[in-house]
N, C-alpha and C positions, 0 to 999 in steps of 0.2 A: 877803515884806520887799517894798516899794512900790520899793525907792529903792539901790543902792548907790556905793560912789565907789570909783573903782580909779584912780590916779595922776592926780588931780584932775580926773576924769572923771564926772561922771552916767550910773549905769548904770539902763536901767531893767528888770526882768530878765522883765515882763511882755509890754514891746514886743518884745522878742526870741521870746517865746514867741507872741504873736498874730502877730508875721511868719511866722515858722516854720509857723504854722498855716495862714495865708492866703497864702502864696504857691503853694502846690500851686494853689488853687483861682483864685487870679490868671492864672496859668500855661493852667491850664484852658481859663478865658473868652477868654483870645489867643488857644486856639489855632487855623490856619492854619483849619480847618473853623467855626470860629463867628464868625471876623474875615470868613469868606466872604459866612458868612450874616449880618453885619451890611451890609459892601457892599451886600447886594440889597434893605435897605432905603431905602437912599440913591437920592432918585434920579439915572434914568438922568443930566440934565445935568450936574448938581453931580462925578456919576465921571469923565463924561468931560472936561467943564473940567479938574477936577483933575488928570489922568492928563496931558492935553495939555500942562497949564501946566508940570505939574512937565519932562517929557521937553524944551519947547523952550524950559525955562530949565538946564534942568543940560547937555543937551546942544547947545547954541547956538555954540560953534565950529564943533563936528561939522556941525552944521545947516547954516551958513554957511560951510562948504568943501563943503558937498555931499556928504558924506558917508552922505547916506541917499534921493540923488535918485534912487539905483533902487527905491526904494519907489513913486515919483510911479505913480498909477494902479492898487495893488495891494494887497490887504488880510493883513497879519499876524497871527492869532489867536494870542497866547503865554496856553497855560495854566499857569496854577499849580495843579498836582495837587490837593495835599493843603489848599488853601484851596476847590477846585470853583467857581475863577473861571476867566473866558475875556473877555482883553482884547482888543478887533479892533484893531491900529492902521494905519493908512497913511500917508502924505505928500502935501500937497498945497499947492500956491503956499510952497513952501519954510518946512512946516512940519512937526509931527508932528497928525495927529487921529486922536481915539478914537471909532471908530466904536459901540462899545459893549460896557460891562459884565456881562457874563451867568453864568448859573450852567449854561448847555449850551453845547455846542459851537455854531458856527455856520459859514455859509460863508465860505469865505477864500482867498485863495490857497499861502497858507505855514503853520504848524502848528509853534511851538517849544513843547514841554510841561517843567517841573520844577515842582521840589518849593520850597516855602518857602526852605529853612534853605541849600539848594543855591543859588536863584537870589541869595540875599542875600551867599553866598561869592564867585558870580560877580562880583556889583556892587562888593563888598570887594576885589576879584581877588586872593581866597588861592587859588581855584582858575581856569583858565582852560577854556572852553567848551568848546576839544576835549577835555580829562579827562572833563570827565563826558559831555560827547558818547560816547568809547570803553568809557565805565564803563555806559552806558543810562542814567545821570541824566540826560543833558538827550535826549530823543528831537525826530527833526523830523518831518514830515510833507508832505502837498501837494507844492507845486512845490518840489523838494527843491535847487534849485539857488539859489531864492532865501530859502531858507532856508539853508540855507550861506553863504548872502551875509552874513546877517543876523547868522549864528554868528560866520561873521570878524570884523565889524563889532565888536562888541560887546568881541573880543579885543583888540583896536585902543584901545579909548577910553581916555584919559587917567585916570587913578585920581584927579590934582586936582579933573578936570572936577565933582567930585562936592561937594558943600557937605559939611564936617566936618558940621553937625548931621545931617545925612541918615545918615552913616555913623554915627555913633554912635547915631542913635535904630535904625537897621540892627542895631546892633550886639547893644546892648542889647536887644533883640525877639528876638532868634537865641538869648541867651543865654536869657532866658525859656522859650521854646519848645522850648529843647533840652534843658532840665531836666527827667528823670524826673523821673514822677508819685510820689509818696509813697501 
């Protein structure tokens, strides 16, 4: 049977079967390591501009308040371990700058390293950076004072500053990548 009716709503059993068959493949395609590989195909300039635009827009109030001035003249490398992505950020002329988005570590003053799911939890304020740090899910390196300052600044960010659409997309992405493979 191709179609059934239940409580006045048409149901398509084939669609449910197709969804259950394709969801694991879709989740696999969106796995952090695959997304990391895809980012490598995008020109550096585009990656940098997207990251700079998002950070400067989402954090504009904190940037205007000078909350990130301590990063001026320094480089922070954020590693998303399971995506094998390294994003090197700095702060210049009152704005975030992204030096590079690459697949291997490069020179930076300080390093933060975290898995995708934990980074999303942190952005959504489901877990604070200190908890991840003490659970060894967020690691720091290089100039530890600078890295701790960044970690502490992340903890004070207002969750309302992040656009709802970004939070919804992150939540859906996290749900997809957190599903066990079938």
